N, CA, C and O atoms as a GROMACS GRO file, in nm:
protein
  624
    1MET      N    1  23.251   9.303   6.124
    1MET     CA    2  23.321   9.293   6.249
    1MET      C    3  23.235   9.219   6.350
    1MET      O    4  23.120   9.256   6.372
    2GLY      N    5  23.288   9.116   6.412
    2GLY     CA    6  23.218   9.046   6.517
    2GLY      C    7  23.133   8.929   6.470
    2GLY      O    8  23.134   8.824   6.535
    3GLY      N    9  23.062   8.941   6.361
    3GLY     CA   10  22.973   8.833   6.317
    3GLY      C   11  23.013   8.778   6.182
    3GLY      O   12  23.080   8.843   6.102
    4GLU      N   13  22.968   8.658   6.160
    4GLU     CA   14  22.996   8.592   6.033
    4GLU      C   15  22.877   8.617   5.941
    4GLU      O   16  22.763   8.590   5.980
    5ASN      N   17  22.901   8.668   5.820
    5ASN     CA   18  22.788   8.692   5.731
    5ASN      C   19  22.748   8.563   5.661
    5ASN      O   20  22.818   8.462   5.669
    6MET      N   21  22.634   8.567   5.592
    6MET     CA   22  22.578   8.448   5.530
    6MET      C   23  22.672   8.386   5.427
    6MET      O   24  22.686   8.264   5.421
    7ILE      N   25  22.738   8.468   5.347
    7ILE     CA   26  22.831   8.416   5.245
    7ILE      C   27  22.944   8.338   5.312
    7ILE      O   28  22.981   8.231   5.265
    8ASP      N   29  22.998   8.390   5.422
    8ASP     CA   30  23.104   8.320   5.494
    8ASP      C   31  23.055   8.186   5.547
    8ASP      O   32  23.127   8.087   5.543
    9LYS      N   33  22.932   8.183   5.597
    9LYS     CA   34  22.876   8.057   5.648
    9LYS      C   35  22.863   7.954   5.536
    9LYS      O   36  22.895   7.837   5.554
   10ILE      N   37  22.816   8.000   5.420
   10ILE     CA   38  22.801   7.908   5.306
   10ILE      C   39  22.936   7.857   5.261
   10ILE      O   40  22.953   7.738   5.236
   11ARG      N   41  23.033   7.947   5.248
   11ARG     CA   42  23.168   7.904   5.208
   11ARG      C   43  23.225   7.802   5.305
   11ARG      O   44  23.286   7.703   5.264
   12ARG      N   45  23.204   7.827   5.434
   12ARG     CA   46  23.255   7.736   5.537
   12ARG      C   47  23.194   7.597   5.521
   12ARG      O   48  23.262   7.497   5.546
   13LEU      N   49  23.068   7.590   5.482
   13LEU     CA   50  23.002   7.462   5.463
   13LEU      C   51  23.067   7.378   5.354
   13LEU      O   52  23.066   7.255   5.360
   14PHE      N   53  23.124   7.446   5.254
   14PHE     CA   54  23.177   7.374   5.139
   14PHE      C   55  23.328   7.354   5.142
   14PHE      O   56  23.384   7.299   5.047
   15LYS      N   57  23.395   7.398   5.246
   15LYS     CA   58  23.538   7.376   5.254
   15LYS      C   59  23.566   7.227   5.270
   15LYS      O   60  23.493   7.157   5.340
   16LYS      N   61  23.669   7.180   5.205
   16LYS     CA   62  23.701   7.038   5.207
   16LYS      C   63  23.727   6.986   5.348
   16LYS      O   64  23.686   6.875   5.382
   17GLU      N   65  23.796   7.066   5.432
   17GLU     CA   66  23.825   7.017   5.566
   17GLU      C   67  23.699   7.004   5.650
   17GLU      O   68  23.698   6.932   5.750
   18GLU      N   69  23.592   7.072   5.612
   18GLU     CA   70  23.467   7.061   5.684
   18GLU      C   71  23.405   6.922   5.665
   18GLU      O   72  23.321   6.881   5.744
   19LEU      N   73  23.447   6.850   5.561
   19LEU     CA   74  23.395   6.718   5.534
   19LEU      C   75  23.410   6.627   5.656
   19LEU      O   76  23.324   6.543   5.682
   20ASN      N   77  23.517   6.644   5.730
   20ASN     CA   78  23.541   6.560   5.847
   20ASN      C   79  23.455   6.600   5.966
   20ASN      O   80  23.452   6.528   6.066
   21GLU      N   81  23.386   6.714   5.958
   21GLU     CA   82  23.306   6.762   6.068
   21GLU      C   83  23.157   6.741   6.044
   21GLU      O   84  23.075   6.813   6.100
   22VAL      N   85  23.123   6.645   5.962
   22VAL     CA   86  22.984   6.614   5.933
   22VAL      C   87  22.918   6.564   6.061
   22VAL      O   88  22.981   6.493   6.140
   23ASP      N   89  22.792   6.600   6.082
   23ASP     CA   90  22.714   6.554   6.196
   23ASP      C   91  22.709   6.402   6.192
   23ASP      O   92  22.636   6.343   6.112
   24GLU      N   93  22.786   6.338   6.280
   24GLU     CA   94  22.801   6.192   6.275
   24GLU      C   95  22.676   6.118   6.322
   24GLU      O   96  22.663   5.999   6.296
   25GLU      N   97  22.585   6.187   6.391
   25GLU     CA   98  22.458   6.125   6.426
   25GLU      C   99  22.369   6.115   6.302
   25GLU      O  100  22.304   6.013   6.278
   26ARG      N  101  22.368   6.221   6.226
   26ARG     CA  102  22.276   6.233   6.114
   26ARG      C  103  22.329   6.168   5.987
   26ARG      O  104  22.251   6.117   5.907
   27TYR      N  105  22.460   6.168   5.967
   27TYR     CA  106  22.520   6.115   5.846
   27TYR      C  107  22.632   6.017   5.879
   27TYR      O  108  22.699   6.030   5.981
   28ALA      N  109  22.650   5.920   5.790
   28ALA     CA  110  22.758   5.824   5.806
   28ALA      C  111  22.849   5.834   5.683
   28ALA      O  112  22.800   5.842   5.570
   29PHE      N  113  22.981   5.833   5.706
   29PHE     CA  114  23.076   5.824   5.595
   29PHE      C  115  23.077   5.679   5.550
   29PHE      O  116  23.089   5.588   5.632
   30VAL      N  117  23.066   5.657   5.421
   30VAL     CA  118  23.058   5.521   5.371
   30VAL      C  119  23.143   5.506   5.246
   30VAL      O  120  23.154   5.599   5.166
   31PRO      N  121  23.204   5.388   5.230
   31PRO     CA  122  23.276   5.363   5.105
   31PRO      C  123  23.175   5.337   4.993
   31PRO      O  124  23.068   5.281   5.018
   32VAL      N  125  23.208   5.378   4.874
   32VAL     CA  126  23.117   5.367   4.760
   32VAL      C  127  23.132   5.229   4.696
   32VAL      O  128  23.242   5.186   4.664
   33ASN      N  129  23.018   5.160   4.679
   33ASN     CA  130  23.015   5.031   4.612
   33ASN      C  131  22.874   5.004   4.561
   33ASN      O  132  22.784   5.084   4.584
   34GLU      N  133  22.855   4.894   4.493
   34GLU     CA  134  22.725   4.863   4.433
   34GLU      C  135  22.616   4.840   4.538
   34GLU      O  136  22.500   4.877   4.515
   35GLU      N  137  22.650   4.780   4.651
   35GLU     CA  138  22.550   4.762   4.756
   35GLU      C  139  22.501   4.898   4.806
   35GLU      O  140  22.382   4.916   4.832
   36LEU      N  141  22.593   4.990   4.818
   36LEU     CA  142  22.556   5.125   4.859
   36LEU      C  143  22.458   5.186   4.758
   36LEU      O  144  22.363   5.254   4.796
   37LYS      N  145  22.482   5.162   4.630
   37LYS     CA  146  22.394   5.216   4.526
   37LYS      C  147  22.251   5.170   4.550
   37LYS      O  148  22.158   5.250   4.540
   38ARG      N  149  22.232   5.043   4.582
   38ARG     CA  150  22.098   4.992   4.610
   38ARG      C  151  22.038   5.062   4.731
   38ARG      O  152  21.919   5.094   4.732
   39ASN      N  153  22.120   5.087   4.833
   39ASN     CA  154  22.072   5.156   4.954
   39ASN      C  155  22.036   5.301   4.926
   39ASN      O  156  21.940   5.353   4.983
   40ILE      N  157  22.111   5.366   4.841
   40ILE     CA  158  22.081   5.505   4.804
   40ILE      C  159  21.947   5.511   4.731
   40ILE      O  160  21.864   5.598   4.759
   41ILE      N  161  21.927   5.419   4.639
   41ILE     CA  162  21.801   5.414   4.564
   41ILE      C  163  21.684   5.393   4.661
   41ILE      O  164  21.582   5.460   4.649
   42LYS      N  165  21.699   5.301   4.756
   42LYS     CA  166  21.594   5.277   4.856
   42LYS      C  167  21.569   5.402   4.940
   42LYS      O  168  21.454   5.436   4.968
   43LEU      N  169  21.676   5.470   4.980
   43LEU     CA  170  21.663   5.591   5.061
   43LEU      C  171  21.589   5.700   4.984
   43LEU      O  172  21.503   5.768   5.040
   44GLU      N  173  21.623   5.717   4.857
   44GLU     CA  174  21.556   5.818   4.775
   44GLU      C  175  21.408   5.784   4.756
   44GLU      O  176  21.323   5.872   4.761
   45VAL      N  177  21.377   5.656   4.734
   45VAL     CA  178  21.237   5.614   4.719
   45VAL      C  179  21.162   5.640   4.849
   45VAL      O  180  21.050   5.690   4.847
   46LEU      N  181  21.222   5.605   4.961
   46LEU     CA  182  21.160   5.629   5.091
   46LEU      C  183  21.135   5.778   5.111
   46LEU      O  184  21.026   5.818   5.152
   47GLY      N  185  21.234   5.860   5.082
   47GLY     CA  186  21.220   6.005   5.095
   47GLY      C  187  21.108   6.059   5.009
   47GLY      O  188  21.032   6.147   5.050
   48GLU      N  189  21.098   6.006   4.887
   48GLU     CA  190  20.993   6.050   4.796
   48GLU      C  191  20.854   6.012   4.849
   48GLU      O  192  20.761   6.093   4.843
   49GLU      N  193  20.841   5.890   4.900
   49GLU     CA  194  20.712   5.846   4.954
   49GLU      C  195  20.672   5.928   5.076
   49GLU      O  196  20.558   5.972   5.086
   50ILE      N  197  20.765   5.949   5.169
   50ILE     CA  198  20.737   6.030   5.288
   50ILE      C  199  20.701   6.172   5.247
   50ILE      O  200  20.608   6.231   5.301
   51GLY      N  201  20.774   6.226   5.151
   51GLY     CA  202  20.748   6.362   5.103
   51GLY      C  203  20.607   6.378   5.050
   51GLY      O  204  20.542   6.478   5.080
   52LYS      N  205  20.560   6.281   4.972
   52LYS     CA  206  20.425   6.288   4.917
   52LYS      C  207  20.320   6.289   5.028
   52LYS      O  208  20.225   6.368   5.023
   53VAL      N  209  20.337   6.202   5.127
   53VAL     CA  210  20.242   6.194   5.237
   53VAL      C  211  20.240   6.326   5.316
   53VAL      O  212  20.134   6.381   5.345
   54LEU      N  213  20.358   6.376   5.349
   54LEU     CA  214  20.366   6.499   5.428
   54LEU      C  215  20.323   6.621   5.348
   54LEU      O  216  20.270   6.717   5.404
   55GLN      N  217  20.345   6.619   5.219
   55GLN     CA  218  20.299   6.731   5.134
   55GLN      C  219  20.147   6.740   5.140
   55GLN      O  220  20.091   6.850   5.155
   56ARG      N  221  20.079   6.626   5.129
   56ARG     CA  222  19.932   6.626   5.139
   56ARG      C  223  19.888   6.671   5.278
   56ARG      O  224  19.793   6.748   5.292
   57LYS      N  225  19.956   6.622   5.381
   57LYS     CA  226  19.918   6.653   5.519
   57LYS      C  227  19.934   6.802   5.551
   57LYS      O  228  19.852   6.859   5.623
   58TYR      N  229  20.038   6.866   5.497
   58TYR     CA  230  20.070   7.004   5.536
   58TYR      C  231  20.028   7.110   5.434
   58TYR      O  232  20.040   7.229   5.463
   59ALA      N  233  19.981   7.072   5.317
   59ALA     CA  234  19.949   7.170   5.212
   59ALA      C  235  19.850   7.276   5.261
   59ALA      O  236  19.873   7.395   5.240
   60SER      N  237  19.742   7.235   5.326
   60SER     CA  238  19.642   7.333   5.370
   60SER      C  239  19.695   7.420   5.484
   60SER      O  240  19.659   7.537   5.494
   61LYS      N  241  19.780   7.365   5.568
   61LYS     CA  242  19.840   7.445   5.676
   61LYS      C  243  19.930   7.554   5.619
   61LYS      O  244  19.932   7.667   5.669
   62PHE      N  245  20.004   7.520   5.515
   62PHE     CA  246  20.090   7.619   5.449
   62PHE      C  247  20.004   7.725   5.380
   62PHE      O  248  20.034   7.844   5.388
   63GLU      N  249  19.897   7.681   5.312
   63GLU     CA  250  19.810   7.775   5.242
   63GLU      C  251  19.748   7.875   5.339
   63GLU      O  252  19.733   7.993   5.306
   64SER      N  253  19.711   7.828   5.458
   64SER     CA  254  19.650   7.918   5.556
   64SER      C  255  19.749   8.024   5.605
   64SER      O  256  19.708   8.127   5.660
   65LYS      N  257  19.877   8.001   5.585
   65LYS     CA  258  19.982   8.098   5.622
   65LYS      C  259  20.029   8.180   5.502
   65LYS      O  260  20.127   8.253   5.512
   66GLY      N  261  19.958   8.168   5.388
   66GLY     CA  262  19.995   8.244   5.269
   66GLY      C  263  20.111   8.183   5.192
   66GLY      O  264  20.174   8.249   5.109
   67LYS      N  265  20.139   8.057   5.219
   67LYS     CA  266  20.249   7.985   5.154
   67LYS      C  267  20.187   7.879   5.064
   67LYS      O  268  20.158   7.767   5.108
   68GLN      N  269  20.166   7.917   4.939
   68GLN     CA  270  20.091   7.834   4.843
   68GLN      C  271  20.181   7.728   4.778
   68GLN      O  272  20.303   7.743   4.773
   69ASN      N  273  20.117   7.623   4.728
   69ASN     CA  274  20.182   7.521   4.645
   69ASN      C  275  20.303   7.455   4.713
   69ASN      O  276  20.412   7.452   4.656
   70LEU      N  277  20.282   7.404   4.832
   70LEU     CA  278  20.388   7.330   4.901
   70LEU      C  279  20.433   7.215   4.812
   70LEU      O  280  20.351   7.140   4.759
   71ARG      N  281  20.564   7.202   4.796
   71ARG     CA  282  20.622   7.094   4.716
   71ARG      C  283  20.736   7.029   4.796
   71ARG      O  284  20.822   7.097   4.852
   72ILE      N  285  20.733   6.897   4.799
   72ILE     CA  286  20.841   6.820   4.863
   72ILE      C  287  20.881   6.714   4.761
   72ILE      O  288  20.797   6.636   4.716
   73TRP      N  289  21.008   6.711   4.725
   73TRP     CA  290  21.054   6.618   4.622
   73TRP      C  291  21.201   6.585   4.642
   73TRP      O  292  21.271   6.648   4.722
   74ILE      N  293  21.247   6.486   4.566
   74ILE     CA  294  21.389   6.450   4.565
   74ILE      C  295  21.456   6.536   4.459
   74ILE      O  296  21.420   6.531   4.342
   75CYS      N  297  21.553   6.612   4.502
   75CYS     CA  298  21.629   6.699   4.413
   75CYS      C  299  21.767   6.635   4.396
   75CYS      O  300  21.834   6.604   4.494
   76ARG      N  301  21.807   6.616   4.272
   76ARG     CA  302  21.938   6.555   4.243
   76ARG      C  303  22.022   6.654   4.166
   76ARG      O  304  21.973   6.725   4.078
   77ASP      N  305  22.151   6.656   4.199
   77ASP     CA  306  22.241   6.741   4.121
   77ASP      C  307  22.379   6.677   4.116
   77ASP      O  308  22.412   6.588   4.195
   78ILE      N  309  22.458   6.725   4.024
   78ILE     CA  310  22.598   6.685   4.014
   78ILE      C  311  22.678   6.813   4.014
   78ILE      O  312  22.661   6.900   3.929
   79ASP      N  313  22.766   6.824   4.112
   79ASP     CA  314  22.852   6.942   4.127
   79ASP      C  315  22.769   7.070   4.135
   79ASP      O  316  22.810   7.174   4.081
   80GLY      N  317  22.654   7.064   4.200
   80GLY     CA  318  22.571   7.181   4.221
   80GLY      C  319  22.478   7.216   4.106
   80GLY      O  320  22.396   7.307   4.119
   81ASP      N  321  22.488   7.145   3.993
   81ASP     CA  322  22.401   7.172   3.879
   81ASP      C  323  22.283   7.077   3.882
   81ASP      O  324  22.297   6.958   3.856
   82GLU      N  325  22.164   7.132   3.914
   82GLU     CA  326  22.045   7.049   3.919
   82GLU      C  327  22.009   7.004   3.778
   82GLU      O  328  21.999   7.085   3.685
   83ILE      N  329  21.989   6.875   3.764
   83ILE     CA  330  21.956   6.816   3.634
   83ILE      C  331  21.823   6.745   3.652
   83ILE      O  332  21.814   6.645   3.723
   84THR      N  333  21.719   6.797   3.588
   84THR     CA  334  21.584   6.748   3.614
   84THR      C  335  21.564   6.602   3.577
   84THR      O  336  21.485   6.533   3.642
   85ASP      N  337  21.632   6.552   3.474
   85ASP     CA  338  21.609   6.414   3.432
   85ASP      C  339  21.713   6.315   3.486
   85ASP      O  340  21.719   6.201   3.441
   86ILE      N  341  21.794   6.358   3.581
   86ILE     CA  342  21.893   6.267   3.640
   86ILE      C  343  21.821   6.169   3.733
   86ILE      O  344  21.726   6.206   3.802
   87THR      N  345  21.866   6.046   3.733
   87THR     CA  346  21.806   5.944   3.819
   87THR      C  347  21.911   5.896   3.918
   87THR      O  348  22.029   5.929   3.908
   88SER      N  349  21.865   5.819   4.014
   88SER     CA  350  21.956   5.764   4.113
   88SER      C  351  22.054   5.663   4.053
   88SER      O  352  22.148   5.622   4.120
   89GLN      N  353  22.033   5.623   3.929
   89GLN     CA  354  22.128   5.534   3.863
   89GLN      C  355  22.266   5.600   3.850
   89GLN      O  356  22.367   5.530   3.835
   90LYS      N  357  22.272   5.731   3.856
   90LYS     CA  358  22.399   5.805   3.847
   90LYS      C  359  22.457   5.838   3.984
   90LYS      O  360  22.551   5.917   3.994
   91CYS      N  361  22.402   5.778   4.091
   91CYS     CA  362  22.439   5.817   4.227
   91CYS      C  363  22.585   5.787   4.262
   91CYS      O  364  22.634   5.838   4.362
   92LEU      N  365  22.653   5.708   4.183
   92LEU     CA  366  22.794   5.680   4.212
   92LEU      C  367  22.888   5.767   4.130
   92LEU      O  368  23.008   5.738   4.122
   93GLU      N  369  22.835   5.872   4.068
   93GLU     CA  370  22.920   5.970   4.000
   93GLU      C  371  22.972   6.069   4.103
   93GLU      O  372  22.898   6.111   4.192
   94LEU      N  373  23.097   6.106   4.090
   94LEU     CA  374  23.156   6.203   4.181
   94LEU      C  375  23.075   6.331   4.181
   94LEU      O  376  23.036   6.382   4.076
   95GLU      N  377  23.051   6.384   4.300
   95GLU     CA  378  22.975   6.507   4.325
   95GLU      C  379  22.824   6.492   4.304
   95GLU      O  380  22.753   6.593   4.305
   96TYR      N  381  22.774   6.369   4.287
   96TYR     CA  382  22.629   6.348   4.284
   96TYR      C  383  22.577   6.374   4.424
   96TYR      O  384  22.636   6.331   4.523
   97ARG      N  385  22.465   6.445   4.430
   97ARG     CA  386  22.400   6.472   4.558
   97ARG      C  387  22.251   6.458   4.541
   97ARG      O  388  22.194   6.502   4.441
   98SER      N  389  22.187   6.395   4.638
   98SER     CA  390  22.041   6.393   4.640
   98SER      C  391  21.994   6.447   4.775
   98SER      O  392  22.057   6.424   4.879
   99GLN      N  393  21.885   6.517   4.769
   99GLN     CA  394  21.832   6.576   4.892
   99GLN      C  395  21.680   6.588   4.882
   99GLN      O  396  21.623   6.590   4.773
  100ILE      N  397  21.617   6.596   4.998
  100ILE     CA  398  21.476   6.628   5.005
  100ILE      C  399  21.469   6.779   4.992
  100ILE      O  400  21.527   6.851   5.073
  101ALA      N  401  21.399   6.828   4.891
  101ALA     CA  402  21.380   6.971   4.874
  101ALA      C  403  21.238   7.006   4.916
  101ALA      O  404  21.143   6.935   4.882
  102ILE      N  405  21.226   7.115   4.989
  102ILE     CA  406  21.095   7.165   5.033
  102ILE      C  407  21.085   7.308   4.985
  102ILE      O  408  21.174   7.390   5.010
  103ASP      N  409  20.976   7.338   4.915
  103ASP     CA  410  20.960   7.473   4.865
  103ASP      C  411  20.811   7.505   4.855
  103ASP      O  412  20.727   7.416   4.861
  104TYR      N  413  20.780   7.632   4.841
  104TYR     CA  414  20.643   7.680   4.827
  104TYR      C  415  20.648   7.819   4.766
  104TYR      O  416  20.752   7.884   4.763
  105ASP      N  417  20.532   7.864   4.718
  105ASP     CA  418  20.520   7.999   4.665
  105ASP      C  419  20.475   8.089   4.780
  105ASP      O  420  20.382   8.056   4.853
  106GLY      N  421  20.541   8.199   4.794
  106GLY     CA  422  20.504   8.292   4.900
  106GLY      C  423  20.628   8.350   4.964
  106GLY      O  424  20.739   8.330   4.915
  107PRO      N  425  20.610   8.421   5.074
  107PRO     CA  426  20.724   8.487   5.139
  107PRO      C  427  20.828   8.386   5.189
  107PRO      O  428  20.796   8.292   5.261
  108GLN      N  429  20.952   8.409   5.148
  108GLN     CA  430  21.063   8.324   5.190
  108GLN      C  431  21.183   8.410   5.220
  108GLN      O  432  21.188   8.528   5.184
  109TYR      N  433  21.280   8.351   5.287
  109TYR     CA  434  21.402   8.423   5.321
  109TYR      C  435  21.479   8.464   5.196
  109TYR      O  436  21.525   8.577   5.186
  110ASP      N  437  21.492   8.372   5.101
  110ASP     CA  438  21.571   8.398   4.982
  110ASP      C  439  21.506   8.327   4.864
  110ASP      O  440  21.495   8.204   4.864
  111GLU      N  441  21.464   8.400   4.765
  111GLU     CA  442  21.395   8.343   4.650
  111GLU      C  443  21.486   8.258   4.560
  111GLU      O  444  21.435   8.183   4.476
  112ASP      N  445  21.619   8.269   4.575
  112ASP     CA  446  21.710   8.194   4.489
  112ASP      C  447  21.730   8.049   4.534
  112ASP      O  448  21.784   7.969   4.457
  113PHE      N  449  21.690   8.015   4.654
  113PHE     CA  450  21.710   7.882   4.707
  113PHE      C  451  21.576   7.823   4.747
  113PHE      O  452  21.477   7.894   4.757
  114TYR      N  453  21.574   7.692   4.770
  114TYR     CA  454  21.455   7.628   4.821
  114TYR      C  455  21.432   7.674   4.964
  114TYR      O  456  21.524   7.723   5.030
  115ALA      N  457  21.310   7.658   5.012
  115ALA     CA  458  21.280   7.697   5.150
  115ALA      C  459  21.368   7.618   5.247
  115ALA      O  460  21.414   7.673   5.347
  116ASP      N  461  21.391   7.491   5.217
  116ASP     CA  462  21.482   7.410   5.300
  116ASP      C  463  21.515   7.280   5.227
  116ASP      O  464  21.444   7.240   5.134
  117THR      N  465  21.622   7.217   5.268
  117THR     CA  466  21.662   7.087   5.212
  117THR      C  467  21.717   6.998   5.323
  117THR      O  468  21.765   7.045   5.426
  118ILE      N  469  21.709   6.869   5.299
  118ILE     CA  470  21.770   6.769   5.387
  118ILE      C  471  21.851   6.678   5.296
  118ILE      O  472  21.796   6.610   5.209
  119GLU      N  473  21.981   6.677   5.316
  119GLU     CA  474  22.066   6.597   5.229
  119GLU      C  475  22.050   6.449   5.260
  119GLU      O  476  22.049   6.408   5.376
  120LEU      N  477  22.037   6.369   5.154
  120LEU     CA  478  22.026   6.224   5.167
  120LEU      C  479  22.159   6.157   5.137
  120LEU      O  480  22.207   6.076   5.216
  121TRP      N  481  22.219   6.191   5.023
  121TRP     CA  482  22.343   6.127   4.981
  121TRP      C  483  22.429   6.229   4.909
  121TRP      O  484  22.380   6.310   4.831
  122HIS      N  485  22.559   6.222   4.936
  122HIS     CA  486  22.653   6.306   4.863
  122HIS      C  487  22.781   6.226   4.841
  122HIS      O  488  22.851   6.192   4.937
  123PHE      N  489  22.812   6.197   4.715
  123PHE     CA  490  22.937   6.130   4.679
  123PHE      C  491  23.042   6.240   4.676
  123PHE      O  492  23.054   6.313   4.578
  124SER      N  493  23.117   6.250   4.784
  124SER     CA  494  23.195   6.370   4.805
  124SER      C  495  23.340   6.367   4.761
  124SER      O  496  23.391   6.470   4.717
  125ASP      N  497  23.410   6.255   4.771
  125ASP     CA  498  23.553   6.263   4.746
  125ASP      C  499  23.614   6.126   4.721
  125ASP      O  500  23.557   6.022   4.755
  126VAL      N  501  23.731   6.129   4.660
  126VAL     CA  502  23.813   6.009   4.646
  126VAL      C  503  23.941   6.037   4.723
  126VAL      O  504  24.016   6.129   4.690
  127ILE      N  505  23.965   5.958   4.827
  127ILE     CA  506  24.081   5.978   4.913
  127ILE      C  507  24.168   5.853   4.906
  127ILE      O  508  24.124   5.743   4.938
  128LYS      N  509  24.292   5.873   4.863
  128LYS     CA  510  24.388   5.762   4.850
  128LYS      C  511  24.329   5.646   4.771
  128LYS      O  512  24.341   5.530   4.811
  129GLY      N  513  24.266   5.677   4.660
  129GLY     CA  514  24.214   5.576   4.571
  129GLY      C  515  24.082   5.514   4.612
  129GLY      O  516  24.030   5.428   4.541
  130LYS      N  517  24.026   5.555   4.727
  130LYS     CA  518  23.897   5.502   4.771
  130LYS      C  519  23.792   5.612   4.765
  130LYS      O  520  23.817   5.726   4.805
  131ALA      N  521  23.675   5.577   4.717
  131ALA     CA  522  23.566   5.673   4.703
  131ALA      C  523  23.481   5.673   4.831
  131ALA      O  524  23.451   5.568   4.886
  132TYR      N  525  23.443   5.793   4.876
  132TYR     CA  526  23.363   5.808   4.996
  132TYR      C  527  23.251   5.907   4.974
  132TYR      O  528  23.259   5.996   4.889
  133GLY      N  529  23.149   5.891   5.053
  133GLY     CA  530  23.040   5.986   5.053
  133GLY      C  531  22.974   5.986   5.189
  133GLY      O  532  23.011   5.910   5.278
  134THR      N  533  22.874   6.073   5.203
  134THR     CA  534  22.796   6.075   5.327
  134THR      C  535  22.653   6.041   5.292
  134THR      O  536  22.598   6.089   5.193
  135ILE      N  537  22.593   5.957   5.375
  135ILE     CA  538  22.455   5.914   5.352
  135ILE      C  539  22.376   5.938   5.480
  135ILE      O  540  22.427   5.922   5.591
  136TYR      N  541  22.250   5.976   5.462
  136TYR     CA  542  22.161   5.998   5.575
  136TYR      C  543  22.153   5.868   5.655
  136TYR      O  544  22.131   5.761   5.599
  137ASN      N  545  22.170   5.878   5.785
  137ASN     CA  546  22.181   5.762   5.871
  137ASN      C  547  22.043   5.722   5.926
  137ASN      O  548  21.999   5.773   6.029
  138LEU      N  549  21.977   5.631   5.857
  138LEU     CA  550  21.845   5.586   5.898
  138LEU      C  551  21.848   5.502   6.026
  138LEU      O  552  21.745   5.484   6.091
  139THR      N  553  21.965   5.450   6.062
  139THR     CA  554  21.972   5.369   6.184
  139THR      C  555  21.971   5.457   6.310
  139THR      O  556  21.937   5.409   6.418
  140LYS      N  557  22.007   5.584   6.296
  140LYS     CA  558  22.010   5.675   6.411
  140LYS      C  559  21.909   5.788   6.403
  140LYS      O  560  21.879   5.852   6.503
  141CYS      N  561  21.856   5.814   6.283
  141CYS     CA  562  21.766   5.927   6.263
  141CYS      C  563  21.638   5.881   6.194
  141CYS      O  564  21.636   5.779   6.125
  142ASN      N  565  21.532   5.959   6.213
  142ASN     CA  566  21.404   5.929   6.151
  142ASN      C  567  21.376   6.035   6.046
  142ASN      O  568  21.351   6.150   6.079
  143LEU      N  569  21.382   5.996   5.920
  143LEU     CA  570  21.366   6.091   5.810
  143LEU      C  571  21.228   6.158   5.813
  143LEU      O  572  21.218   6.279   5.792
  144GLU      N  573  21.124   6.082   5.839
  144GLU     CA  574  20.990   6.140   5.844
  144GLU      C  575  20.980   6.246   5.954
  144GLU      O  576  20.926   6.354   5.931
  145THR      N  577  21.034   6.216   6.070
  145THR     CA  578  21.032   6.312   6.181
  145THR      C  579  21.110   6.437   6.145
  145THR      O  580  21.067   6.548   6.178
  146GLU      N  581  21.223   6.421   6.078
  146GLU     CA  582  21.304   6.537   6.041
  146GLU      C  583  21.235   6.624   5.937
  146GLU      O  584  21.238   6.746   5.946
  147ILE      N  585  21.173   6.562   5.837
  147ILE     CA  586  21.100   6.639   5.736
  147ILE      C  587  20.984   6.713   5.803
  147ILE      O  588  20.961   6.831   5.775
  148GLU      N  589  20.912   6.644   5.889
  148GLU     CA  590  20.798   6.707   5.956
  148GLU      C  591  20.844   6.822   6.046
  148GLU      O  592  20.778   6.926   6.050
  149ALA      N  593  20.953   6.805   6.117
  149ALA     CA  594  21.007   6.914   6.200
  149ALA      C  595  21.046   7.035   6.114
  149ALA      O  596  21.028   7.149   6.154
  150THR      N  597  21.100   7.008   5.996
  150THR     CA  598  21.136   7.116   5.904
  150THR      C  599  21.011   7.188   5.856
  150THR      O  600  21.010   7.311   5.848
  151LEU      N  601  20.906   7.114   5.825
  151LEU     CA  602  20.781   7.176   5.782
  151LEU      C  603  20.722   7.264   5.892
  151LEU      O  604  20.674   7.374   5.865
  152ILE      N  605  20.725   7.217   6.014
  152ILE     CA  606  20.674   7.294   6.127
  152ILE      C  607  20.753   7.422   6.144
  152ILE      O  608  20.697   7.528   6.170
  153LYS      N  609  20.886   7.411   6.130
  153LYS     CA  610  20.972   7.529   6.139
  153LYS      C  611  20.937   7.630   6.029
  153LYS      O  612  20.933   7.750   6.054
  154LEU      N  613  20.913   7.581   5.908
  154LEU     CA  614  20.882   7.669   5.796
  154LEU      C  615  20.743   7.734   5.810
  154LEU      O  616  20.716   7.839   5.751
  155LEU      N  617  20.656   7.674   5.888
  155LEU     CA  618  20.523   7.731   5.911
  155LEU      C  619  20.527   7.854   6.002
  155LEU      O  620  20.436   7.937   5.999
  156LYS      N  621  20.632   7.866   6.082
  156LYS     CA  622  20.640   7.977   6.178
  156LYS      C  623  20.680   8.105   6.114
  156LYS      O  624  20.691   8.207   6.181
   0.00000   0.00000   0.00000
């Protein structure tokens, strides 16, 4: 009564009509094509490079807080099933999603999920014969700044 529980919040995130309420500053709806595929690959490579640098920069800070083995990587899945050997070559498959995953060993809110994620690309739907997805908007947002802000939040 009065408040929305965590399960309701998660369900709300995945409702189809919520697709139209994506943060338009952070993500752009884009039609799916081969040029987009090249951009997704570049975005994932950029995310991976930034992740490696920030992982080295923040590892000791996390360790000092009892949060061991900080890991930042590109996590890819199709329809929610993480597939370790999937590459960005499959990024134009329906329900493909890539995200920056941040995790560590130690106290966390929920052991079943990563400490945090930042979605990069999600091939979400085919509407009236056209394929669409949402991609992290590098023209309006700074991925490095966002990852670093997430790390700082996780340190608290």
